[in-house]
DRENMI-963660 format. One record per residue: residue number from 1; residue in one letter; x, y, z of N, C-alpha, C in turn. Coordinates in nm, 4 decimals, always signed. Example, Ala and Ser with C-alpha at 12.3 -4.5 7.8 and 13.67 -1.06 7.14 Angstrom:
# DRENMI-963660
+-----+------+----------+----------+----------+----------+----------+----------+----------+----------+----------+
:  nr : rest :      n_u :      n_v :      n_w :     ca_u :     ca_v :     ca_w :      c_u :      c_v :      c_w :
+-----+------+----------+----------+----------+----------+----------+----------+----------+----------+----------+
:   1 :    A :  +1.3190 :  -0.5690 :  +0.7800 :  +1.2300 :  -0.4500 :  +0.7800 :  +1.3200 :  -0.3300 :  +0.7800 :
:   2 :    S :  +1.2850 :  -0.2250 :  +0.7080 :  +1.3670 :  -0.1060 :  +0.7140 :  +1.2900 :  +0.0030 :  +0.7870 :
+-----+------+----------+----------+----------+----------+----------+----------+----------+----------+----------+
# end
This chain:
# DRENMI-963660
+-----+------+----------+----------+----------+----------+----------+----------+----------+----------+----------+
:  nr : rest :      n_u :      n_v :      n_w :     ca_u :     ca_v :     ca_w :      c_u :      c_v :      c_w :
+-----+------+----------+----------+----------+----------+----------+----------+----------+----------+----------+
:   1 :    M :  +0.1061 :  -0.1120 :  +0.0112 :  -0.0184 :  -0.0043 :  +0.0143 :  +0.1137 :  +0.1176 :  +0.0323 :
:   2 :    K :  +0.0459 :  +0.2739 :  -0.1191 :  +0.1042 :  +0.3574 :  -0.0646 :  +0.0890 :  +0.4410 :  -0.0063 :
:   3 :    Q :  +0.1799 :  +0.5403 :  +0.0484 :  +0.1588 :  +0.6723 :  +0.1596 :  +0.0763 :  +0.7523 :  +0.0574 :
:   4 :    T :  -0.0311 :  +0.8386 :  +0.1148 :  -0.0570 :  +0.9569 :  +0.0187 :  +0.0627 :  +1.0330 :  +0.0775 :
:   5 :    R :  +0.0657 :  +1.1796 :  -0.0195 :  +0.1304 :  +1.2878 :  +0.0184 :  +0.1457 :  +1.3257 :  +0.1956 :
:   6 :    K :  +0.0123 :  +1.3497 :  +0.1591 :  -0.0180 :  +1.3913 :  +0.3932 :  +0.1041 :  +1.3173 :  +0.4431 :
:   7 :    Q :  +0.0882 :  +1.1658 :  +0.3902 :  +0.0856 :  +1.0908 :  +0.5101 :  +0.2701 :  +1.0809 :  +0.5174 :
:   8 :    S :  +0.2989 :  +1.0951 :  +0.3940 :  +0.4589 :  +1.1175 :  +0.3665 :  +0.4987 :  +1.2265 :  +0.4174 :
:   9 :    L :  +0.4362 :  +1.3407 :  +0.4089 :  +0.4837 :  +1.4638 :  +0.4573 :  +0.4602 :  +1.4433 :  +0.6059 :
:  10 :    I :  +0.3910 :  +1.4115 :  +0.7080 :  +0.3599 :  +1.3975 :  +0.8544 :  +0.4797 :  +1.2983 :  +0.8578 :
:  11 :    E :  +0.5383 :  +1.1782 :  +0.7558 :  +0.6057 :  +1.0728 :  +0.8411 :  +0.7772 :  +1.1977 :  +0.8543 :
:  12 :    S :  +0.7769 :  +1.2551 :  +0.7456 :  +0.9244 :  +1.3176 :  +0.7200 :  +0.9265 :  +1.4391 :  +0.8354 :
:  13 :    L :  +0.8550 :  +1.5021 :  +0.8591 :  +0.8209 :  +1.5557 :  +0.9926 :  +0.8293 :  +1.5475 :  +1.0652 :
:  14 :    T :  +0.7950 :  +1.3907 :  +1.1358 :  +0.8336 :  +1.3210 :  +1.2526 :  +0.9660 :  +1.3322 :  +1.2412 :
:  15 :    N :  +0.9849 :  +1.2538 :  +1.1480 :  +1.1694 :  +1.2290 :  +1.1383 :  +1.2613 :  +1.3510 :  +1.1916 :
:  16 :    L :  +1.2367 :  +1.4380 :  +1.0614 :  +1.3071 :  +1.5573 :  +1.0884 :  +1.3403 :  +1.5721 :  +1.2168 :
:  17 :    M :  +1.1500 :  +1.5536 :  +1.2854 :  +1.1901 :  +1.6750 :  +1.4379 :  +1.2769 :  +1.5440 :  +1.5169 :
:  18 :    A :  +1.2093 :  +1.3860 :  +1.5210 :  +1.3050 :  +1.3676 :  +1.6239 :  +1.4567 :  +1.3404 :  +1.6070 :
:  19 :    G :  +1.4761 :  +1.3623 :  +1.4718 :  +1.6657 :  +1.3655 :  +1.4281 :  +1.6854 :  +1.4991 :  +1.5462 :
:  20 :    Y :  +1.6364 :  +1.6088 :  +1.4873 :  +1.6998 :  +1.7241 :  +1.5772 :  +1.6655 :  +1.7224 :  +1.7100 :
:  21 :    L :  +1.5400 :  +1.6688 :  +1.7364 :  +1.5803 :  +1.6247 :  +1.9099 :  +1.6684 :  +1.5683 :  +1.9546 :
:  22 :    I :  +1.6983 :  +1.4713 :  +1.8667 :  +1.8370 :  +1.3461 :  +1.9729 :  +1.9285 :  +1.4303 :  +1.9418 :
:  23 :    S :  +1.9244 :  +1.4525 :  +1.8692 :  +2.0761 :  +1.5676 :  +1.8145 :  +2.1139 :  +1.6381 :  +1.9006 :
:  24 :    L :  +2.0288 :  +1.7215 :  +1.9320 :  +2.0653 :  +1.8411 :  +2.0213 :  +2.0804 :  +1.7872 :  +2.1726 :
:  25 :    V :  +1.9978 :  +1.6535 :  +2.2261 :  +2.0060 :  +1.6215 :  +2.3348 :  +2.1374 :  +1.5908 :  +2.3679 :
:  26 :    S :  +2.1968 :  +1.4808 :  +2.2361 :  +2.3059 :  +1.4449 :  +2.2093 :  +2.4387 :  +1.5099 :  +2.2832 :
:  27 :    L :  +2.4231 :  +1.6543 :  +2.2331 :  +2.5355 :  +1.7913 :  +2.1964 :  +2.5236 :  +1.7740 :  +2.4093 :
:  28 :    F :  +2.4164 :  +1.8167 :  +2.3998 :  +2.4105 :  +1.8821 :  +2.5807 :  +2.5178 :  +1.7615 :  +2.6652 :
:  29 :    L :  +2.4575 :  +1.6309 :  +2.5891 :  +2.5437 :  +1.5298 :  +2.6724 :  +2.6429 :  +1.4681 :  +2.6232 :
:  30 :    I :  +2.7268 :  +1.5233 :  +2.5034 :  +2.8253 :  +1.4352 :  +2.4527 :  +2.9770 :  +1.5603 :  +2.4570 :
:  31 :    F :  +2.9408 :  +1.6544 :  +2.5006 :  +3.0331 :  +1.8073 :  +2.4937 :  +3.0849 :  +1.8211 :  +2.6116 :
:  32 :    P :  +3.0154 :  +1.8057 :  +2.7082 :  +3.1071 :  +1.8007 :  +2.8419 :  +3.2142 :  +1.6577 :  +2.8840 :
:  33 :    V :  +3.1144 :  +1.5582 :  +2.8154 :  +3.1985 :  +1.4583 :  +2.8284 :  +3.3054 :  +1.5098 :  +2.7345 :
:  34 :    L :  +3.2907 :  +1.4900 :  +2.6937 :  +3.4129 :  +1.5581 :  +2.5693 :  +3.5090 :  +1.6946 :  +2.6167 :
:  35 :    G :  +3.4940 :  +1.7485 :  +2.6947 :  +3.5719 :  +1.8992 :  +2.7734 :  +3.5226 :  +1.9806 :  +2.6842 :
:  36 :    I :  +3.4225 :  +1.9777 :  +2.6302 :  +3.4156 :  +2.1057 :  +2.5425 :  +3.3154 :  +2.1881 :  +2.5924 :
:  37 :    E :  +3.3221 :  +2.3107 :  +2.6134 :  +3.2483 :  +2.4317 :  +2.6073 :  +3.1488 :  +2.4717 :  +2.5357 :
:  38 :    S :  +3.0438 :  +2.4654 :  +2.5567 :  +2.9373 :  +2.5350 :  +2.4576 :  +2.8308 :  +2.6096 :  +2.5301 :
:  39 :    S :  +2.7411 :  +2.6813 :  +2.4713 :  +2.6540 :  +2.7284 :  +2.4871 :  +2.5203 :  +2.6709 :  +2.4412 :
:  40 :    A :  +2.3888 :  +2.7416 :  +2.5120 :  +2.2409 :  +2.6281 :  +2.4451 :  +2.2315 :  +2.6815 :  +2.3392 :
:  41 :    S :  +2.2503 :  +2.8282 :  +2.2560 :  +2.2612 :  +2.8999 :  +2.1739 :  +2.3532 :  +2.8363 :  +2.0458 :
:  42 :    K :  +2.4503 :  +2.7895 :  +2.1032 :  +2.5575 :  +2.6872 :  +2.0153 :  +2.5497 :  +2.6054 :  +1.9779 :
:  43 :    N :  +2.4627 :  +2.5112 :  +2.0769 :  +2.4013 :  +2.3890 :  +2.0485 :  +2.2898 :  +2.3494 :  +1.9610 :
:  44 :    F :  +2.2008 :  +2.4992 :  +1.9731 :  +2.0925 :  +2.4595 :  +1.8708 :  +2.1187 :  +2.4887 :  +1.7380 :
:  45 :    T :  +2.2202 :  +2.5601 :  +1.7247 :  +2.3013 :  +2.6628 :  +1.5911 :  +2.3628 :  +2.4889 :  +1.5020 :
:  46 :    I :  +2.4519 :  +2.4561 :  +1.5966 :  +2.5334 :  +2.3177 :  +1.5526 :  +2.3902 :  +2.2743 :  +1.4930 :
:  47 :    T :  +2.2969 :  +2.2118 :  +1.5458 :  +2.2153 :  +2.0921 :  +1.5948 :  +2.1238 :  +2.1574 :  +1.4437 :
:  48 :    L :  +2.0708 :  +2.2719 :  +1.4299 :  +2.0212 :  +2.3261 :  +1.3215 :  +2.0916 :  +2.2713 :  +1.1857 :
:  49 :    Y :  +2.2348 :  +2.3086 :  +1.2069 :  +2.2682 :  +2.3243 :  +1.0627 :  +2.3378 :  +2.1589 :  +1.0103 :
:  50 :    F :  +2.3401 :  +2.1040 :  +1.1533 :  +2.3905 :  +1.9751 :  +1.0888 :  +2.1915 :  +1.8768 :  +1.0422 :
:  51 :    T :  +2.1073 :  +1.9271 :  +1.1107 :  +1.9662 :  +1.8700 :  +1.0422 :  +1.9360 :  +1.9405 :  +0.9049 :
:  52 :    L :  +1.9713 :  +2.0902 :  +0.8900 :  +1.9458 :  +2.1236 :  +0.7320 :  +2.0705 :  +2.0274 :  +0.6190 :
:  53 :    I :  +2.1529 :  +1.9995 :  +0.6858 :  +2.2382 :  +1.9065 :  +0.6246 :  +2.2233 :  +1.7412 :  +0.5791 :
:  54 :    S :  +2.1199 :  +1.7090 :  +0.6671 :  +2.0563 :  +1.5415 :  +0.6118 :  +1.9504 :  +1.5448 :  +0.5390 :
:  55 :    V :  +1.8761 :  +1.6725 :  +0.5624 :  +1.7494 :  +1.6911 :  +0.4770 :  +1.7891 :  +1.6916 :  +0.3254 :
:  56 :    I :  +1.8756 :  +1.7751 :  +0.3579 :  +1.9556 :  +1.8185 :  +0.1994 :  +1.9732 :  +1.6855 :  +0.1052 :
:  57 :    R :  +2.0720 :  +1.5802 :  +0.1985 :  +2.1190 :  +1.4437 :  +0.1859 :  +2.0501 :  +1.3397 :  +0.1404 :
:  58 :    S :  +1.9148 :  +1.3441 :  +0.2376 :  +1.8100 :  +1.3021 :  +0.2441 :  +1.7330 :  +1.3008 :  +0.1210 :
:  59 :    Y :  +1.7271 :  +1.4111 :  +0.0391 :  +1.6450 :  +1.4666 :  -0.0725 :  +1.6842 :  +1.4031 :  -0.1624 :
:  60 :    V :  +1.8726 :  +1.4221 :  -0.1617 :  +1.9430 :  +1.4273 :  -0.2926 :  +1.9276 :  +1.2244 :  -0.3288 :
:  61 :    L :  +1.9579 :  +1.1609 :  -0.2303 :  +1.9592 :  +1.0677 :  -0.2526 :  +1.7952 :  +0.9899 :  -0.2745 :
:  62 :    R :  +1.7114 :  +1.0613 :  -0.2480 :  +1.5743 :  +0.9378 :  -0.2681 :  +1.5364 :  +1.0091 :  -0.4417 :
:  63 :    R :  +1.6291 :  +1.0991 :  -0.4785 :  +1.6067 :  +1.1312 :  -0.5920 :  +1.6156 :  +1.1114 :  -0.6878 :
:  64 :    L :  +1.7717 :  +1.0252 :  -0.6560 :  +1.8407 :  +0.9714 :  -0.7030 :  +1.7998 :  +0.8596 :  -0.7100 :
:  65 :    F :  +1.8040 :  +0.7572 :  -0.6255 :  +1.7137 :  +0.6313 :  -0.6255 :  +1.6136 :  +0.6222 :  -0.6736 :
:  66 :    N :  +1.4857 :  +0.7284 :  -0.6985 :  +1.4247 :  +0.7722 :  -0.7689 :  +1.4059 :  +0.7383 :  -0.9337 :
:  67 :    K :  +1.5111 :  +0.8243 :  -0.9508 :  +1.5452 :  +0.8714 :  -1.1200 :  +1.6158 :  +0.6758 :  -1.1407 :
:  68 :    K :  +1.6710 :  +0.6337 :  -1.0744 :  +1.7225 :  +0.4997 :  -1.1100 :  +1.5689 :  +0.3618 :  -1.0965 :
:  69 :    N :  +1.5125 :  +0.3822 :  -0.9882 :  +1.4029 :  +0.3412 :  -1.0197 :  +1.3166 :  +0.3544 :  -1.1609 :
:  70 :    N :  +1.3224 :  +0.4408 :  -1.2043 :  +1.2410 :  +0.4642 :  -1.3191 :  +1.2992 :  +0.4432 :  -1.4364 :
:  71 :    L :  +1.4829 :  +0.3922 :  -1.4453 :  +1.4861 :  +0.3980 :  -1.6388 :  +1.4636 :  +0.2812 :  -1.6642 :
+-----+------+----------+----------+----------+----------+----------+----------+----------+----------+----------+
# end
């Protein structure tokens, strides 16, 4: 059974938010263990940056696989 566009959007947004929150919590836990001093605003910025990279990567790979499957 195929997903509707709305279901795909909801899944993508849920995945995006879960990844962002997991990454953010990870920074707050990992940086102190490694002795890296960082502020909350820096952690939010770093996490946002890597989240955007992840979204772009995911989109490009999905388009490549779709193109490959349609050949």
